[in-house]
C-alpha positions in Angstrom: 37.2 -135.8 -61.8 37.0 -132.0 -62.1 37.7 -131.5 -58.4 41.0 -133.3 -58.7 42.0 -131.4 -61.8 41.2 -128.0 -60.2 42.6 -128.7 -56.8 45.8 -130.5 -57.9 45.1 -133.4 -55.6 44.7 -136.9 -57.0 41.2 -138.3 -57.3 41.9 -141.2 -54.9 42.9 -138.9 -52.0 39.8 -136.7 -52.7 37.6 -139.8 -52.8 38.9 -141.0 -49.4 38.5 -137.5 -47.9 34.9 -137.2 -49.2 33.9 -140.7 -48.0 35.4 -140.0 -44.6 37.9 -142.8 -44.5 40.8 -140.4 -44.3 40.9 -136.8 -43.0 42.6 -134.1 -45.0 45.1 -131.8 -43.3 43.8 -128.3 -42.6 45.4 -126.7 -45.7 44.0 -129.4 -47.9 40.6 -129.1 -46.3 40.5 -125.3 -46.8 41.7 -125.7 -50.4 38.9 -128.1 -51.1 36.3 -125.7 -49.6 37.5 -123.1 -52.1 37.6 -125.4 -55.1 34.2 -127.0 -54.4 32.2 -123.9 -53.3 34.2 -120.7 -53.9 33.1 -119.8 -50.4 36.3 -120.1 -48.4 36.2 -116.5 -47.2 32.7 -117.0 -45.9 33.7 -120.2 -44.2 36.6 -118.5 -42.5 34.3 -115.6 -41.5 32.2 -118.1 -39.6 35.2 -119.3 -37.6 37.0 -116.0 -36.9 37.2 -112.4 -37.8 38.9 -112.4 -41.3 40.6 -109.0 -40.5 42.8 -111.0 -38.1 44.0 -113.3 -40.9 46.6 -111.3 -42.9 46.5 -113.7 -45.8 42.8 -113.2 -46.5 41.9 -109.9 -44.8 42.2 -107.8 -48.0 40.3 -110.3 -50.1 37.5 -110.5 -47.5 37.3 -106.7 -47.3 36.9 -106.5 -51.1 34.2 -109.2 -51.1 32.2 -107.4 -48.4 32.6 -104.1 -50.3 31.3 -105.8 -53.5 28.3 -107.2 -51.6 27.5 -103.9 -49.9 27.7 -102.2 -53.3 25.3 -104.7 -54.8 22.7 -104.0 -52.1 23.3 -100.2 -51.8 23.7 -99.5 -55.5 21.3 -101.9 -57.4 21.3 -99.6 -60.4 24.8 -100.7 -61.2 23.5 -104.2 -62.0 20.5 -102.9 -63.9 22.8 -100.8 -66.1 25.2 -103.8 -66.7 22.3 -106.1 -67.7 20.7 -103.4 -69.9 23.9 -102.8 -71.8 23.9 -106.5 -72.8 20.5 -106.4 -74.4 20.5 -106.9 -78.2 18.4 -103.8 -78.6 20.8 -101.6 -76.6 22.7 -99.1 -78.8 26.4 -99.6 -79.0 27.1 -95.8 -78.7 25.4 -93.0 -76.8 23.8 -95.4 -74.3 23.0 -92.9 -71.7 19.7 -91.5 -73.1 18.6 -95.0 -74.0 19.2 -96.3 -70.4 17.6 -93.2 -68.8 14.5 -93.7 -70.8 14.1 -97.4 -70.0 15.2 -97.4 -66.4 13.4 -94.3 -65.4 16.2 -93.1 -63.1 17.9 -89.7 -63.1 20.4 -89.1 -65.9 23.2 -88.2 -63.4 22.6 -91.5 -61.4 22.6 -93.6 -64.6 25.8 -91.8 -65.8 27.6 -92.7 -62.6 26.6 -96.3 -62.9 27.4 -96.5 -66.6 30.9 -95.1 -65.8 31.3 -97.8 -63.1 30.2 -100.6 -65.4 32.6 -99.5 -68.2 35.5 -99.2 -65.7 34.6 -102.7 -64.3 34.5 -104.2 -67.8 37.8 -102.6 -68.7 39.5 -104.1 -65.6 38.1 -107.5 -66.3 39.1 -107.4 -70.0 42.7 -106.3 -69.0 43.2 -108.9 -66.3 45.7 -111.7 -66.9 45.1 -114.6 -66.7 41.4 -114.4 -67.5 39.2 -115.0 -64.4 35.7 -116.3 -64.2 33.3 -113.7 -63.0 29.8 -114.6 -61.8 27.0 -112.2 -61.0 23.5 -113.0 -59.7 21.0 -110.2 -59.9 17.6 -110.6 -58.3 15.9 -107.5 -59.6 13.4 -107.7 -62.4 13.3 -104.5 -64.4 11.0 -103.2 -67.1 13.1 -102.3 -70.1 10.7 -102.9 -72.9 8.7 -100.0 -74.3 6.1 -102.2 -75.9 4.9 -105.8 -75.5 6.2 -105.9 -72.0 6.1 -109.2 -70.2 5.7 -107.5 -66.8 2.8 -105.3 -67.9 -0.7 -106.2 -66.6 -2.7 -108.1 -69.2 
């Protein structure tokens, strides 16, 4: 059972907790929320102001900053995804990105710098973490045979 392995609790205890025959203690319950959903900070925010909880205040502040950045600076995600395309040049990416994204060179340069810094931090972190990103923008990066173009 993956939950048992990741949580460190035995599968029999987890099974009893999930079926409701035994209630976990609060620390166990909170740990299960994090293991099963990765949303402990959001759960705690529903119960109280996370800034009043010293053990999670900083993590919650960083999570909110990341979310705010995603909404306020959507180009950062476009630049990140564009850099991953097979057709993207490995060097001198700025002109290529400006041409395809249609944004100002200065704006793309800032986001390109941000993406490179983020990737460097992730690459240097120990132990390796799992990073997930969901981007809901659909961007036209093709110069020909574009799937988004009107037929």
